[in-house]
N, C-alpha and C positions, 0 to 999 in steps of 0.2 A: 504493500500500500504506500502511495506517495505521501511524503511529509515535507513541509516547507519550513525553512528557518530564515531568520533575518541575518544570520552570520554563520560561519563555518562551525559546526558542533565539534566539541573536543574529541568525541569518539571517532570522528571521521579523519582527523589529522594523521594519526599513526598509519591508518589504512592507505591514505593518499601517498604517504612517503614510501610505502611498500610496492607501489605500482610501477610497472615498466613501460606503460604507454598511456597516452591520453589523447583526446581530440579537442580541437578548437573550431568553433563555427562563427562566421561573420558574414555580413552582407552589406552591399551599398544601399543607399536610400532609394534609388530608382527602382520602380516596380519590375522592370525587365532586366535588371542587372544580375550578375552571376552570384549566386549564394555559394559560399565556400566552406568546405569542411576539410581540415587538415589533421592527419595523424602525427603525433609527436612521441619520440622515444625519450625515456627518462634514464639518465645515467650520470654518475659522478656529480650529483647535486645540482643538476641544471633546472630543477623545479624547486621553488622555495615557498614556504608558508610563512609570511611575515607575522601575521596575527590573524584574529578571527575574521577580519574583513579585507585582508590584502594578501595576494599571492603574486608570484612572478615566474616566468620561465625564459630560458635562453633560446632565442630563435636562430636556427641554423640556416645557412644558405641553401636555397632551392631554386628551381627554374621559374617559380612563380613568386608573386609578392602580394597576393590577395589580402592576407590578414593585415599586414601593415597598412596597405592602401585603404582598406575599409575602416580601420581604427582611426586613421588620420581624418577621414571624412566624418564619422559619427560616433566612434568609440564603443559601439556595441559588440559584446563578445560573450560566448558561452563556452566554458571549459567542462568537458565530460570525462569521467572516469568510470570504468566497468570492471567488476571482479571476474577473473577468469579461473580462479581457484578459490577454495574455501567457500564460506557462505556467499550467496548471491547478493549483489548490490550494484546499483547505478547511482552516481552522484553528479549533479550538475552545479556548476558555479556560474551564476549570472552576474555580469559586471560591466564596468566601463574600463576600457583598456587604453594605456598610454605607451607610445613607442619611444624607447631610448636607443638610438643608433650607436653602433661601434664608433669610438672616437669622441663621444660626448662625455662631459663630466658625470652625468647621471649614470651612463652605462658603466664607466670606470668605477664608480662607487659600489655598484652591485657586482660587477664582473671584473675583478683584477686580472692582469695577464696570466698569472700562475693558475687561475681557476678556469679561464676561458677555454671553451672547446674549439678545435679547428673548424673554421667556417662560420663561426658565430658572427652574425651581422647586427643583432639588436637584442635588447631585453624587452619583453612585453610585460608591463606591470599592470595588474588588474585590481581595481577597487570593487570588491564584491558587495552587491546590495541584496542578493537573495541566493539561497541554497536549497536544492531539493535532493531527497534520497528516495529511491524506489526499489522494487524487489529484484528485477533482473532475472526472474525465474526462467526465461526462455533463452538466456545467453549461454552458449556452450562452454565447456571446459577447454582450456588450452594450457599447455605447459611452456614455460620459458626455456628456450634452448641456447640463448646467448645474445650478445649485442651485435648488431650489424653496423660495422664502422667503415664501410666503403666510402661514404661521404666524407668522413674525417680524413682518410688517406688522400682523397682527391683534393680536398680543401687545403691540406697541409702542403702539397706540391705547389699549388697556386700562391699560397701565402709566402712560401720560401722564394718564389720567383719575384714577388713584390719586394721583399727585403733586399734581394740582390740588386734589383734595378734601382731602388731608391738610394742605395749606397753610392751609386754612380751619378744619379741626377737628383739632387736635393731640393732644387728650387723650382722644379717643373710643376705647373698647375695640373691637377687631375692625376689619374693613374700613370705610373712611370713605365708600365709595360702592358702590352696587350695579352700577355701570358699569365697575368696575375688575377687574384680574386677581386681586386678593386675595379678592374676593367670589366669583369663579369658583372659585378653589381651595377656598374654604370650603364651597361648595355642590356642586361637581362632583367634587372630588378628596378627599373626606373618607373614603370607604369603597370597598373593592373590590367586585366582583360577588358575592363570597361573604361580604361584611360585615366584612372585616378592616380595621383602621384604616389610613388613608392619611396625608395630610399633617396634621401637628400644629402645627408652629411657623410655617411660612411665611404662612398666612392672617392671623395676628395680628402679624406682624413690623412694626416701626416703621421699618424700612429703606426709604429712598426709592430710586426707580429713576432711572437716567440718562435724560434726555430723548432720544428718538429720533424723527426725522421719518419717518413711514411712507413718504413719497415716496423717501427715500434707500434704503430697503429695496427698493423696486421697481426703482430704478436699478441697485442691486447685483445683483439677479437677472438683469436684462437683460445686464449686463456679463459675468456668469459664463457665460451662454449663448453670447455672442460669443466669449469666450476658449476655451470648450470646442470650438466648431466650428472655430476657427482651429487649435487643437492637433490635432484629429482630421484636418483637412486635411493638416497637416504629417506626421502619422504615416502617413497613407495614401500620401503621396508618397514617404516613406522606404521603406516596404514595397515599393512599385512599383519604385523605383530599385534596391533590393536584388535583387528578382526579375529585372528586366531584366539586371542585371549578372551574375547567376548563369547565366541563359540564354546570354548572350553568351560567358561563360567556357567553358561546355560546348561551344558551337559552335566556338570557336577550338581547343579541345583535340581535337575530332573531326577538324577540318581538318588539324591537325598530325599526327594519327595516320595519316591517309590517305597522307601524304607519306612 
């Protein structure tokens, strides 16, 4: 049964922090504009609960810029979480979103260089005005097999290209190379499908990126798959042991009852 709250309930916060994926929905004001729904992966603390009325997430580079463009126009956003294991649950956070682009003071205050994911282009900060929880009884079970970090490796290569080019050309306006991620932002993330403005500050930012070896990203992805499989094996053994214990207990009780 659906329940509504004016803020994020305390019991929901730990559950949110355990999730590996969430979705965000936004739309332009025009009646014939594109309504957008984007899936987002959660890893290494890139989703934060500030308090009962504020959350944020790190927005990674993609081929589209719909969420940012819609938020610039009207600020409306819904963040949705779904349980894929354990008790069923769906949670929606209704709010007003603000975009803090890479290279701005607001972005830097939330996302310092050592914490930033490769390809991070903004932080989406959400002021929550309503929360809903519902059953999710029809949502199937899924098991987590590991992080997919291909985007991280791709972005790391582009960021490294930016760093190399900027060391040679310090005073040039705009991206220093067409092989870097800032050029990608300028050309692929400038406007939404409906022509609304996208990234404004990040493409021309003079901030440099931390060097990341793409090989370490691949190693991290493989390690996460191994850890997920190990955890899944442990969970299955726990469930099996519990089930066997329950069956044994019932059998013993039946035997005692016959006596």
